[in-house]
N, C-alpha and C positions, 0 to 999 in steps of 0.2 A: 547768786548761787542757789538761793532757796527755791526760786522759780524753776531752775534747771532740775533740782532734786525732785520737785513735784512732777515734772514732765517725765523723768525717768521712772518714778514710782507708777505713774499712770500707764506708761507703756508696759512696764513689768506686770502690772495688774491685768492689762488687756491680753498680754501673751499667756499668762497663767489661765485666764478665762478660755482662750482659744484652745490651749492644750487640754483643758478639762473637757471641753466640748468634743474635741477630736477623740479623746479616750472613750467618751460616752458613745460616740458614733461607731467606733471600732468594736466596742463591747456589744452594741446592738446587732452589728453585722455578724459577729461570732455566735450570737444567740439564735440566728436564723437557721431553721431546719429546712433543707431542700424539699420541695414537694415530691420529688422522685423517691424520697425515703418513706413516704406515707404507708404504702402497702406492707413493707417490711416491719415498720413500727407497729402497725395494727396487728400483724401476725404475732409479734412478741407479746403485746398486751393481751391478746386473746389467750395465748399460752399461759400467762401468769394468772389470768382469771380462771381458766379451766383447771389449773393445778393448785389453785388457792395459794399462790406465792406473791410476795411483794415484788415490785419492780426494782430490782437492784442487781449488782454484779453477779451474785451467786445464781440468781434466777436466769440471768443472761447466759451464764456458762451452761446451765442445765438445758436452756433453750437451744444453744449451739450444738450440744451433744444430741438432743432430740432431733434436730434438723438433719444430722448425718445418719444416725442409727434408725430412726423411725420414719422420718419423711423421705430420707435418701435424696436430698436435694443435690443438684449439681454443685461442684466446688465454686464455680463462678457466682452462683446464687448465694452460697454460704458466705463468701467474702463480701458480697454486697450487703448482706444482713449484718455482718460484723461492723462495718462502717456506719450503717444507718442507726443501729440500736445504740452503739457507743455514743454517737452524737446526741441521740435522744436522751440517754441517761445523764450525760454531761450537762446538757442545756436544761432539762426539766427538773432534775434533782440535784444538780451541782456536784455530781459524783466525779471524782478524779481517779483516773485509771493509773494505778501504780505499776512499777516494773513487774511485780509479782503477778498482777492481773494479766499483764500482756504476755507473760510466760505461760500462763494457764491457757490463754487463747491459742498460743502457738502450739501447745501440746495437743489441744483438741484438733488443730489443723492436721496433725499427723494421722488422724483417723482415716484420712483419704489415701494413705499409703498402703492400706490393706488390700489384699488380692480381691476381696469381695466388693471393693469400692472402685475398681478400675472403670466401670461403666459411668461412674459419677464424674470422672475426669474428662470424659469425651464430650467435646462441645462442637456441635455442627452449626456453623454460621449460615447465613443466607448465601445461596449459590448464585453465581453469575448465569445469565441466560444468553441465548443467541440473540444478538441485537435486532436482527431482522424479524425474528419471531416476536420480540417484545414490541417493536414498532407496528407490526401487523395487528397487535392487540390495542395499541394506542390510537392509531389513525381513525378508526370508525367511531370513536367516542364523541360525545357532544362537545361543543366549543370550549366550555370551561374545563372539563376533565382532560381533554386533549392538550390544552395549553399547559396545565399544571403538570401533567405527566411528562410532556416533552421537556419542560424546564428541569424537572427532577432528573430526567435521564441525561440530558445534555450537560448539565452542571455537576452531576453526581453529588447533589446536595444531601446532607443529612436532614431528617425530619425537623430538627431544631432550627435549621437554616431556612427550610421551605416555609414554615409557618410564620417566620418573622420577615419574610420578603414583603416589600411594598412596591406599588406600581412605580413610584418615583425612583426606585433603585435600578430600573431598566434604562439602558442607553441604546436606542435602536441604531444610532449612527455609528457607534463604535465597532461592531455591535457587541454589547456585553451587559452583565448585570452585576451590581455590587452586592455581595452576600455577607451578611453579618455572621461570622463564625463564632457561635456562642462558646464552643469548646475551647477555642484559643483566645477568645476575648478580643477579636480584631475583625477588620473588614478585608474582603478579598474579592478581586475582580475576576469574573469567569466569563469566558467567551460563549457566544451563542451562534448557532447556525441559522440559515435563512428560513428553514421550515419552522423552527422554534419561534423565531421573530414574528413570522406571519401568524402563527397560532396565538401568540400573546396579543398581537394587534387585534385579531378577530375577537378574542375574549374581552379585551378592554372596551371595544366598540359595542359588542352585544349587551354588556352589562353596564355600560356607561361608567366605568370605573374612574375615580379621581386619583390624582398623584399620591395623595396621602392614604389611600385605601390599601388594606392588606391584600396581597396578590391572591392568596388562597381564600382567606375569609370564610364566610359561612353562607349557605343558600338554603332557605327553608323549603317546605314541601310545595309551596306555590311558585317557587323559582325566584324569590326575591333575595337579592344579595345583601349581606350585612358585613361591613368592615369590622372584623374582630380577630383577635389573636387566639386561634383555636389551640387546643392541646395537641401535643405530639401524638398521643394515643389516638385521638380523634382523626388525626391526619393519616396515621397508619391504617386505621380501619377503612377510611375513605379510599385509599390507594388499593387496598385489598379488594374492596367491593368493585372498583372500576376495572382492575386488570387481573385480579387473582394473585398478585404478587406484592411483596413488601418494598418500601423505599430502599432498603439495603440491597435487594435484588437489582434495583435500578442502578445503584451506586457501583456495585461490583461489575455489573454488565458493561457500564461505560468504561471502567478502568481496564477490563479485559479486552474490550473492543479496541481501545486506543493502543494498547500494548500489542495486540495482534496485527494492527495496521502499521506497526513499526515505531511507535512513539517510545522514547526513552523514559526512565523514571522521573527525571526532572520535569519533562514536558507534561506528564500525567499529573504530577503533584501540583503543577501550576494551575491546572484546571480543577482538581479535586479539593485543593486547600490543605493537603497533607504537609505537615512540617517535617516529618521524618520519612526519608526514602526507605529506611529499613522497615518501618511499619507497613508502608505501602507494599513493599516487596513480599514481606512475610505473610500478611493477612489478606491481600487482595489478588496478587498475581499467581494464581494456581495454574499448574499445567492442565490444560483441558483434556477431557476424556478422549476427544477425537484425535488429539495429538498422540496420546498413548496408543490408541487403536491402530494407528499407522504402523507401529513397530511390533505388533503382536504376531 
């Protein structure tokens, strides 16, 4: 009986140790501040420095008011700042936001209901383009740029998905590419057409890419490829330089093109990776100007 007691005690001790380690791991994860919050946090810190204020909730409230009344930032930008700076204050200073604090933030949010703030509510997203027009921009590009642009267009990938693609994710026989959907935290298979497959093959051959290489990667001024996970900002700038348009122009163009060709929402979502058909319908499927013009 004594030996069994020791065994039970040892297992209990090991479980307590594992529980503690798990709690520590969760705490470390909760302390991580997303890199996408950096610019908003920096803006808040600069505000505190310029106004000689401590970084606390009261300064946060003043900053939110300043953002509306003086900077006149869009409401979407304002909401992004709320999330970023609240996380910063919580992690950096251990500040707990009470119900009263949340009510004050909600009250400041109502500043956007004023008649003089209507322009701050208007958000113009990236517009879809004529697909043939966009393809005419893509086809004359060099081997690498052409392949990357065609994959972005065909798959309707987000920048976060494009920069994480690797050569090994492509299956030319299927033909498809397995895409890491960072936003949903899952993988999703997207179909490829023959033109895109050939462009990818040409790119892989010209740069002698290996299976483990990042598909986009980086190329220096001498034309030497480096397998690296580039930032989403760098990717957007590259696409803009190559075609004059942003990745979300590509995404919306493919959605609208598929819809115009007769694809239903479920079919489009299967290719784009949208979970919500309502979101796809609301934010991507706009009635085109040419359709309206026919009835004028």
